[in-house]
C-alpha positions in Angstrom: 4.3 31.2 11.1 6.3 28.1 10.4 5.1 26.5 13.6 1.5 27.4 12.7 1.8 25.8 9.3 3.1 22.6 10.9 0.4 22.8 13.5 -2.3 22.9 10.9 -1.1 19.6 9.7 -0.4 18.0 13.0 -3.0 19.5 15.4 -6.7 19.3 15.1 -8.1 17.2 17.9 -11.4 18.3 19.3 -12.3 19.5 22.7 -8.8 20.8 23.4 -7.2 17.4 23.0 -4.3 17.5 20.5 -4.3 15.1 17.6 -0.8 14.1 18.6 -2.0 11.8 21.3 0.5 9.1 22.2 -0.6 5.6 21.6 0.8 2.5 23.3 3.3 2.0 20.6 5.3 5.2 21.0 4.1 6.5 17.6 1.9 9.6 17.5 -0.7 10.7 15.0 1.2 12.1 12.0 0.2 15.2 10.1 3.4 15.0 8.2 5.6 12.3 6.8 9.1 12.0 5.4 9.7 11.8 1.6 13.1 10.5 0.5 14.2 9.5 -3.0 14.0 5.7 -3.4 17.6 4.8 -4.1 16.9 1.1 -4.8 14.7 1.8 -7.7 17.4 4.0 -9.3 20.2 1.3 -9.2 19.3 -0.7 -12.3 22.8 -2.0 -12.8 24.8 -3.4 -9.8 27.5 -5.9 -10.4 26.7 -9.3 -8.9 29.8 -9.2 -6.6 28.5 -6.0 -5.0 24.9 -6.8 -4.6 25.0 -8.3 -1.1 26.8 -5.2 0.3 24.6 -2.8 -1.6 21.4 -4.6 -0.4 22.5 -4.2 3.2 23.2 -0.5 2.7 19.8 0.0 1.0 18.2 -1.7 4.0 20.1 0.7 6.3 18.6 3.7 4.3 15.1 2.3 5.1 16.0 2.0 8.8 17.3 5.6 8.9 14.0 6.9 7.4 11.9 4.9 9.8 13.8 6.3 12.8 13.6 9.8 11.4 9.9 9.5 10.9 9.3 8.3 14.4 11.3 11.2 15.7 9.3 13.6 13.6 6.0 12.2 14.7 6.9 12.5 18.3 8.3 16.1 18.1 5.2 18.1 17.3 5.5 20.3 20.4 9.2 21.1 19.8 8.4 21.9 16.1 5.6 24.3 17.2 7.9 26.0 19.6 10.9 26.2 17.2 10.2 26.3 13.5 13.8 25.2 12.7 13.6 22.1 14.9 12.6 19.7 12.2 15.5 20.7 9.9 18.1 21.0 12.6 17.3 18.0 14.7 15.8 15.5 12.2 16.2 16.3 8.5 19.8 17.6 8.4 21.1 14.6 10.5 19.1 12.3 8.2 20.7 13.8 5.1 24.2 13.3 6.6 23.5 9.7 7.5 22.1 9.0 4.0 25.1 10.7 2.4 27.5 8.5 4.2 25.5 5.4 3.3 25.2 6.4 -0.4 29.0 6.9 -0.5 29.5 3.3 0.8 27.2 2.1 -1.9 29.2 4.0 -4.6 32.5 2.5 -3.2 31.1 -1.0 -3.2 30.1 -0.8 -6.8 33.3 1.0 -7.8 35.4 -1.9 -6.5 34.0 -4.2 -9.1 32.5 -2.0 -11.8 31.8 1.6 -12.8 31.1 4.0 -10.0 27.5 5.3 -10.3 27.1 9.0 -10.8 24.7 11.2 -9.0 24.1 9.2 -5.8 24.9 12.1 -3.6 22.0 14.0 -5.0 19.6 11.5 -3.4 20.7 12.2 0.2 18.2 15.0 1.0 14.7 14.3 2.1 11.7 16.5 2.7 8.9 16.8 5.2 5.5 16.7 3.4 1.9 16.8 4.6 0.4 13.3 5.1 -3.2 14.1 4.7 -3.9 12.4 8.0 -4.7 15.5 10.0 -7.9 15.2 12.0 -11.1 17.0 11.2 -12.4 19.8 13.4 -15.2 19.6 15.9 -18.5 20.7 14.5 -17.5 20.2 10.9 -18.9 16.8 10.2 -19.0 15.3 6.7 -22.7 16.0 6.5 -22.2 19.6 7.6 -24.3 19.0 10.6 -21.6 18.6 13.3 -21.4 14.8 13.3 -18.7 13.3 15.4 -15.6 12.7 13.3 -13.0 9.9 13.4 -10.7 10.3 16.4 -12.8 12.8 18.4 -13.0 12.4 22.2 -9.8 10.4 22.1 -8.4 11.2 25.5 -5.3 9.3 26.4 -6.6 5.8 25.7 -5.5 5.1 22.2 -4.1 1.7 23.0 -7.2 0.6 24.9 -9.1 -0.5 21.8 -10.3 -3.9 22.8 -13.8 -2.9 23.8 -14.3 -0.2 21.3 -12.8 2.3 23.6 -10.4 4.9 22.3 -9.2 5.0 18.7 -6.2 6.9 17.6 -7.1 10.4 16.5 -7.9 9.9 12.9 -4.8 7.8 12.6 -5.6 4.3 13.7 -4.5 2.5 16.8 -0.8 3.4 16.4 -1.5 7.0 15.2 0.0 6.7 11.7 -3.0 5.5 9.9 -5.4 4.4 8.5 -7.8 7.3 8.4 -11.4 7.5 7.3 -10.4 9.0 4.0 -8.5 5.7 3.2 -11.9 3.9 2.8 -14.5 3.9 0.1 -18.0 2.3 -0.2 -17.6 -0.4 -2.9 -21.3 0.2 -4.0 -20.4 3.7 -5.0 -17.7 2.4 -7.5 -18.7 1.9 -11.1 -17.7 -1.4 -12.7 -14.2 -0.9 -14.1 -12.8 -4.3 -15.0 -12.1 -5.3 -18.6 -10.6 -8.4 -20.1 -8.2 -8.4 -23.1 -9.4 -10.4 -26.1 -7.7 -13.7 -26.7 -6.3 -14.1 -30.1 -4.5 -16.6 -32.2 -2.0 -18.6 -30.2 -3.4 -17.7 -26.8 -2.6 -19.9 -23.8 -6.1 -20.3 -22.2 -5.5 -22.7 -19.3 -5.3 -22.2 -15.6 -3.1 -24.1 -13.1 -4.2 -23.6 -9.4 -2.0 -24.5 -6.5 -3.5 -24.7 -3.0 -1.1 -23.7 -0.1 -3.5 -22.8 2.8 -4.1 -19.4 4.5 -1.1 -19.3 6.8 -2.9 -21.2 9.5 0.6 -22.1 10.7 1.1 -18.5 11.8 4.4 -18.0 9.9 5.3 -14.3 10.2 8.3 -12.1 10.2 9.4 -8.6 9.1 12.2 -9.8 6.9 12.3 -9.6 3.1 14.6 -12.2 1.5 14.2 -10.6 -1.9 14.7 -6.9 -1.2 16.9 -7.2 1.9 18.6 -10.6 2.1 20.7 -11.1 5.2 19.0 -8.2 7.1 16.7 -8.7 10.1 13.6 -6.6 9.9 14.4 -5.6 6.3 10.7 -5.0 5.5 9.8 -3.0 8.7 6.4 -4.7 8.6 5.1 -8.2 9.1 4.4 -10.6 6.3 2.1 -13.6 5.9 3.8 -16.6 4.3 2.2 -19.6 2.6 4.1 -22.3 0.7 7.7 -22.5 1.7 8.2 -22.7 5.5 11.9 -21.7 5.6 11.5 -18.1 4.4 13.4 -15.6 6.4 16.2 -13.1 5.6 18.9 -15.7 6.0 17.5 -18.6 4.0 19.8 -19.7 1.2 18.5 -21.1 -2.1 19.3 -24.6 -0.8 17.4 -23.9 2.4 14.3 -23.0 0.3 14.8 -26.2 -1.8 15.0 -28.4 1.3 12.2 -26.8 3.2 8.7 -28.0 4.1 5.8 -26.6 2.2 2.2 -25.8 3.1 1.1 -26.5 -0.5 -1.1 -29.6 -1.2 1.2 -30.5 -4.1 4.6 -31.1 -2.4 6.3 -30.3 -5.7 5.4 -26.6 -5.1 7.8 -25.3 -2.5 7.5 -21.7 -3.8 7.3 -18.8 -1.3 4.2 -16.6 -1.5 4.1 -13.7 0.9 2.4 -10.3 1.5 2.0 -7.7 4.3 -0.4 -8.9 7.0 -3.8 -7.2 7.4 -4.6 -6.0 10.9 -7.8 -4.9 12.6 -7.1 -1.9 14.8 -8.8 -3.3 17.9 -6.0 -2.8 20.5 -4.9 -6.5 20.5 -1.3 -6.9 21.6 0.1 -9.3 19.0 3.4 -11.1 19.3 5.2 -8.2 17.7 3.6 -5.4 19.7 6.9 -4.4 21.3 9.2 -5.4 18.4 10.7 -3.8 15.3 8.5 -4.3 12.4 5.5 -4.4 14.7 4.2 -2.0 17.3 7.4 -0.1 17.6 7.1 1.0 13.9 3.3 1.7 14.0 2.0 -1.8 12.9 -0.5 -2.5 15.6 -3.7 -4.5 16.1 -4.9 -8.0 15.6 -3.4 -9.9 12.6 -6.3 -11.3 10.5 -5.9 -14.8 9.1 -7.3 -14.9 5.6 -10.6 -16.7 5.0 -9.4 -17.9 1.6 -6.3 -17.7 -0.5 -6.3 -18.7 -4.2 -3.1 -18.9 -6.2 -3.7 -19.3 -9.9 -1.2 -19.4 -12.8 -2.8 -18.2 -16.0 -1.7 -17.8 -19.6 -1.2 -15.1 -22.2 -3.9 -13.8 -24.5 -1.6 -13.8 -27.5 0.9 -16.5 -27.2 2.0 -19.7 -25.5 3.9 -19.4 -22.2 7.4 -20.8 -21.3 8.5 -22.2 -18.0 9.5 -19.9 -15.2 13.2 -20.4 -14.2 13.7 -22.0 -10.8 14.2 -19.5 -8.0 12.8 -16.6 -10.1 12.0 -13.7 -7.8 9.1 -11.3 -8.5 7.9 -8.3 -6.5 4.6 -6.8 -7.6 3.4 -3.4 -6.3 5.5 -0.9 -4.5 5.7 -0.7 -0.7 6.7 2.9 -0.9 4.0 4.1 -3.4 2.7 6.8 -1.0 5.9 8.8 -1.4 7.3 7.3 -4.5 4.3 7.8 -6.7 2.0 5.2 -8.2 3.9 4.0 -11.3 4.6 0.6 -9.7 1.4 0.3 -7.6 -0.3 -2.9 -8.4 -2.7 -4.1 -5.8 -6.5 -4.2 -6.1 -9.2 -4.1 -3.4 -12.8 -5.2 -3.7 -15.6 -7.2 -2.1 -17.1 -10.6 -2.8 -20.1 -10.1 -5.1 -18.6 -6.8 -6.4 -15.3 -7.9 -8.0 -16.1 -6.2 -11.3 -15.3 -3.0 -9.2 -11.7 -2.6 -8.2 -10.1 0.0 -5.9 -6.4 1.0 -6.0 -6.0 3.8 -3.5 -8.8 2.9 -1.1 -9.8 0.1 1.2 -13.3 -1.2 0.5 -16.3 -0.8 2.7 -18.2 -4.0 2.0 -22.0 -4.4 2.6 -23.3 -6.9 5.1 -22.6 -10.5 4.0 -19.7 -9.5 1.7 -16.0 -10.1 2.4 -13.0 -8.0 1.7 -11.0 -9.2 -1.4 -7.4 -8.2 -2.0 -5.7 -9.3 -5.2 -2.4 -9.1 -7.1 -1.6 -9.9 -10.7 2.2 -10.5 -11.1 4.4 -9.6 -14.0 4.0 -12.1 -16.8 7.0 -11.5 -19.0 10.6 -12.6 -18.3 13.9 -11.4 -19.9 15.0 -15.0 -20.5 18.3 -14.6 -18.6 18.0 -13.4 -15.0 16.1 -14.7 -11.9 16.5 -11.3 -10.2 17.8 -7.8 -10.9 19.4 -5.0 -8.9 16.1 -3.2 -8.4 14.1 -6.5 -8.4 12.0 -5.2 -11.3 13.9 -5.0 -14.6 14.2 -8.8 -15.2 10.4 -9.1 -15.4 7.8 -6.9 -17.0 4.0 -6.6 -17.7 2.6 -7.4 -21.0 0.8 -4.5 -22.7 -3.0 -4.2 -22.8 -3.3 -6.6 -25.7 -1.0 -9.2 -24.0 2.3 -8.5 -25.9 5.5 -8.7 -23.9 8.2 -6.0 -24.4 10.9 -6.7 -26.9 13.4 -9.3 -25.6 10.9 -10.7 -23.1 8.9 -13.9 -23.3 5.5 -14.8 -21.7 5.6 -17.0 -18.6 2.7 -18.2 -16.4 1.2 -15.2 -14.6 0.6 -15.6 -10.9 -2.8 -14.2 -9.8 -3.3 -14.0 -6.0 -6.7 -13.5 -4.4 -6.9 -13.1 -0.6 -10.3 -13.0 1.1 -10.9 -11.6 4.6 -13.9 -11.8 6.9 -13.7 -8.3 8.3 -16.6 -5.9 8.8 -16.8 -2.4 7.4 -15.4 -0.1 10.0 -17.4 2.7 11.7 -15.9 5.8 10.2 -18.1 8.2 12.2 -16.4 7.4 15.5 -12.9 6.5 14.2 -13.5 2.8 14.5 -14.7 2.6 18.1 -17.8 0.6 17.3 -16.2 -1.5 14.5 -12.5 -1.1 14.2 -10.5 0.2 11.2 -8.4 -2.3 9.2 -5.2 -1.8 7.2 -2.2 -3.6 5.8 1.2 -3.3 7.5 3.6 -0.8 5.9 6.9 1.0 6.3 6.0 3.5 9.1 6.3 6.6 6.9 3.9 5.1 4.3 1.1 5.5 6.8 -0.7 2.2 5.9 -2.0 3.6 2.6 -3.7 0.9 0.5 -1.8 2.0 -2.5 1.4 0.7 -0.8 0.2 -2.9 -0.9 2.4 -5.4 -2.6 3.1 -9.1 -3.0 6.3 -11.3 -3.3 6.9 -14.6 -5.0 9.9 -17.0 -5.3 9.5 -19.9 -7.7 10.5 -23.1 -6.0 8.5 -25.5 -8.2 10.0 -28.8 -9.1 11.0 -28.7 -12.7 8.7 -31.5 -13.7 5.8 -29.8 -12.0 6.6 -26.5 -13.7 6.5 -28.4 -17.0 3.0 -29.7 -16.1 2.0 -26.1 -15.3 3.1 -24.9 -18.7 1.5 -27.8 -20.6 -1.8 -27.3 -18.7 -1.9 -23.6 -19.5 -0.9 -24.0 -23.1 -3.4 -26.8 -23.7 -6.3 -24.7 -22.3 -7.0 -27.0 -19.4 -7.8 -26.4 -15.7 -5.4 -28.2 -13.5 -3.7 -28.3 -10.1 -4.6 -29.1 -6.6 -6.5 -25.9 -6.2 -8.5 -26.1 -9.5 -12.2 -25.9 -9.4 -13.9 -27.3 -12.5 -17.0 -25.9 -14.0 -20.2 -27.9 -13.7 -19.9 -31.0 -15.8 -16.1 -30.8 -16.1 -13.3 -32.5 -14.3 -10.1 -30.8 -13.2 -7.6 -31.2 -16.0 -10.3 -31.4 -18.7 -10.1 -29.0 -21.6 -13.0 -26.6 -21.4 -15.8 -26.9 -23.9 -15.7 -23.1 -24.5 -12.8 -20.7 -24.5 -12.6 -19.2 -21.1 -11.9 -15.5 -21.0 -8.5 -14.3 -20.1 -8.0 -13.1 -16.5 -9.4 -9.6 -16.2 -6.9 -6.9 -17.0 -4.1 -9.4 -17.5 -0.8 -7.6 -18.1 -2.1 -4.2 -17.4 -0.3 -1.7 -15.2 -2.0 1.0 -13.2 -1.9 4.1 -15.3 -0.2 7.1 -13.8 -1.5 9.5 -16.4 -4.9 11.1 -15.9 -5.8 10.2 -19.5 -7.8 7.4 -21.0 -6.0 4.6 -22.8 -7.7 3.0 -25.8 -7.2 -0.5 -24.5 -8.6 -0.2 -21.0 -11.5 1.9 -19.6 -10.5 4.1 -16.7 -11.7 3.3 -13.3 -14.2 5.8 -12.0 -12.9 8.1 -9.3 -13.7 6.8 -5.9 -15.1 8.8 -3.1 -15.1 8.4 0.6 -18.7 7.9 1.8 -20.2 10.3 4.2 -19.7 9.3 7.8 -22.9 7.7 9.2 -24.6 9.5 11.9 -24.5 6.7 14.4 -24.1 3.0 14.9 -21.8 0.5 13.2 -20.9 1.5 9.7 -21.2 -1.6 7.6 -21.2 -3.8 10.7 -23.6 -6.6 11.5 -26.7 -5.9 13.5 -26.4 -6.9 17.1 -22.6 -6.4 17.2 -23.0 -3.6 19.8 -26.3 -4.7 21.3 -28.3 -2.0 19.6 -30.9 -4.3 18.1 -30.0 -3.4 14.6 -30.2 0.4 15.1 -27.0 0.8 13.2 -28.5 -0.6 10.0 -28.7 2.8 8.4 -25.0 3.5 9.1 -23.7 0.7 6.8 -22.8 1.3 3.2 -25.8 0.9 1.0 -26.1 -2.7 -0.2 -27.7 -3.9 -3.4 -30.7 -6.0 -3.0 -28.9 -9.1 -4.2 -25.1 -8.9 -4.6 -23.7 -10.7 -7.6 -22.2 -14.1 -6.8 -18.5 -14.1 -6.1 -16.4 -15.2 -9.0 -14.5 -18.5 -9.0 -11.0 -18.3 -7.7 -9.6 -18.4 -11.2 -11.6 -15.3 -12.1 -9.4 -13.0 -10.1 -9.9 -9.2 -10.1 -8.4 -7.0 -12.7 -5.1 -5.2 -12.8 -6.9 -2.5 -14.8 -5.6 1.0 -15.6 -6.3 3.5 -12.8 -6.7 7.3 -12.7 -4.7 8.8 -9.8 -4.8 12.2 -8.4 -1.6 13.8 -9.8 -0.2 16.7 -7.8 3.0 18.3 -8.9 5.8 15.7 -9.0 8.9 16.3 -6.9 11.3 18.6 -8.6 14.3 17.0 -10.2 12.7 13.6 -10.7 12.3 12.4 -14.2 10.1 9.4 -15.2 11.3 6.5 -17.2 10.3 6.0 -20.8 6.7 4.8 -21.2 5.1 2.4 -23.5 1.5 2.8 -24.6 0.1 1.2 -21.5 1.8 3.5 -19.0 4.3 0.8 -18.0 7.9 2.0 -17.8 9.8 0.7 -20.8 12.8 0.2 -18.5 10.8 -1.4 -15.8 11.5 1.3 -13.3 8.3 3.3 -13.2 10.2 5.9 -11.0 12.9 8.5 -11.5 15.6 8.2 -14.0 18.2 5.5 -13.2 21.4 6.7 -11.7 24.3 6.0 -14.0 22.1 4.7 -16.7 21.1 6.5 -19.9 17.4 6.6 -20.5 15.2 8.5 -22.9 13.2 11.5 -21.9 9.8 10.8 -20.5 7.0 12.2 -18.5 7.4 13.0 -14.8 5.9 10.2 -12.6 2.7 10.9 -10.9 2.9 11.9 -7.3 1.2 9.7 -4.8 -2.5 10.1 -4.3 -3.2 12.6 -1.5 -5.9 11.8 1.0 -8.1 14.8 1.6 -8.9 15.9 5.1 -12.4 15.0 6.2 -13.4 18.5 7.0 -12.0 22.0 7.4 -13.0 23.9 10.5 -11.8 26.0 13.4 -10.3 25.2 16.7 -6.8 24.1 16.1 -3.5 25.9 16.8 -3.1 27.3 13.3 -6.6 28.8 13.4 -5.9 30.2 16.9 -2.8 32.0 15.5 -4.7 33.2 12.5 -7.5 34.7 14.7 -5.1 36.2 17.3 -3.9 39.0 15.1 -7.3 40.7 14.4 -8.2 40.2 18.1 -5.0 41.9 19.2 -5.4 44.7 16.7 -9.0 45.3 18.0 -7.8 45.5 21.5 -5.1 48.1 20.6 -7.7 50.2 18.9 -10.1 50.0 21.9 -7.3 51.1 24.3 -6.3 53.9 21.9 -9.9 55.1 21.8 -10.1 55.3 25.6 -6.9 57.3 25.7 -8.2 59.8 23.1 -11.5 60.1 24.9 -9.9 60.8 28.3 -7.6 63.5 26.8 -10.6 65.1 25.1 -12.5 65.3 28.3 -9.5 66.9 30.1 -9.1 69.6 27.5 
C-alpha cells in the first residue's frame, strides 16, 4: 500500500510509459520532494566571530538536501518495490548528516556566545507530494481526452531542440516546471494598489542603468547567503553592475571591481536566478553543479530590458543606505518554507496592473514577460547584514511606516523584461517550450521561489545624490526617463504616485487587509486543443492555425508603464494547507509582515511572542485525475481477484452438484 501511495505521486505517464523518465541531466520527473526545516531562517542571533563557520555549515545543509532529493527522484522503482526504502536509504541517512552538521553549528556558536537551544529538533526532514505528477491519458483539461503535458514522452526528454520530447509534465530536467505553474494573465483581475502619499513623503526616483548581463556573467554562488562556498546557491544567477561578484569576493574586491553601470559611481551588485527556456539547449553549466546536474536545464534567456529604480517613502524622507548593505528579497525556499517571505511578482507588458505571485504568466501575442522585485525599504540603522540576512532590514507597512527602530531608505525596485512566448501547455512545451527560473532542486522551479539580491557599492557622494533627488521629488540618474516636457533631474509639475504597493509584503493569511485589496485567485487556463499556446503564428509552419490555442488577448493591450512604474508588491492570498506540525510563526504586524523579520518558524534560542502558524506553500494541483497508473492498477486488482475467486468457487460448487 505504501508503494502504491508513492506510485500515485510518481507514476502517471501515458501509454505505459512511466512518468519517471530519465532526462539527460540525471534527474527524473518528481512526484515527491523533500521538506526540511530551514535552519538559516531560525538563527537570528549568531556572533560575528562564528558567522563564517556557520554560513559554511548552512551551505552544507543545502548540499545534503540537494543530494537526497536527487536520490529520491531517481529511486521510484526501489520505493515501489520496498515501502521502507525511502526512509531507510534516503531520509534516515539525511537526518543523521543534518544532525552532525547542526551539532557543529551549535559548537561554533557556543565557542563565542550562548549555545542555541533546539537545533537538534531541526534534523528530521519529510517526503511530501510535489504536485508535479503527470495527468492521465484520456483525462484532458476539457474533459475530452486532449493530450496532456508530457504525454508520449518516450526516452527523449533531453532532445528538446526541435520541439521533440519534453519531460513528462516536469520540464526538460524532470523536476519542473509543469502546466499548473502557469496562468493566463488576461484571466487575472487588476490587483495593484498604490499607498497614498502624505505629509513629508519623498516622491522622487533615481534610476541607474546597468545593462542586461550582455556580458554573460553567471555563477551558482551566493556571496550574501553562502560566502566562501562554491555553488552555494545550487542555481545560476544573472549579474549586472559589479563584475567581481563570486563567493570569494571580499568587500575590497567589490570596491575595486569594474561595473556594467553607466554611472561608474555605482558598483553595486544586482543579481537574480536566471530564466531558462526548456528547449534542450546544452548551456555552459549543463554538466555542472548548479546547472544540469541539479535540474537547472535549458537555454538561459538574456533579459530584453532591466530597470533599476530607487524610490522614496510615502510618509517620510529617506536616509542614505550604508555602504555594503546587503539585502535579499523573496525566499528561494518558499515552496517548502511557506510564503511568508515570498516577494516576486510576474506579469506581462500592457497588463502590469495584474500581478501573479505563484504562477508564471501566459502573455498574449505582442506582450513580454515581466518579472519584478520590490526590496525592503527600512533599515535598522546599525547593521549591513544579519545572521539570517533579513532582520537588519524590513518592509514598511501598507501606509509606508517603518517598524519601530527602523528608518526609511531608498527602495530598490527591479523590473526585468523577457521576450519569451507563452508555452504550449497542451503538449508539455513541445511546440513552444516551457520557461522557468532556476531554483534549488527540491524547490521544483516554482515561481513563488523567485528572489533577488543586492549589495550597495555606491560611492558615498553618489548615494548622497540619490537621497537628495528622491527627497526633492525629482527624477534623476543615468536610467531616468523624463515625462514629456520634462528633463531628467527636473522636479515634476505634479506629484507622482508612489510606486504601486510600496512596502507591502505578500499576505500569508487568507483574509483581506484594509490597506490593500487582495489579488484575485489565479487559475490555470485550459490546455488548448492544438497548436502553439500563446505562440506567434508561423512559428511551426502551420499558417496561423494555432491562433486559437493562445491565451485570449484583449483587442488593444494597455501601454506598458514607464520603468519607474514598477509592478506592485501587493498583498496576496495563498492556498493555505495545514502547516507543518511543530512550527510556530513569528509575530505579525498588521500587514502580515513578521515583526521580527523572520516570516518563518520561531527563532531558535530567541524569545518571541506567540503568533499564527505560517502558511504552507501553495500546492499546485494535478492537471487531471484519471486511470492507468500503478496506484489505480493496484486499486482495481483486488475486486478483479475477488471476482475470479468467486467464479472458480462457482464452478466447483456446480460440478459437485452435478456429481451428486
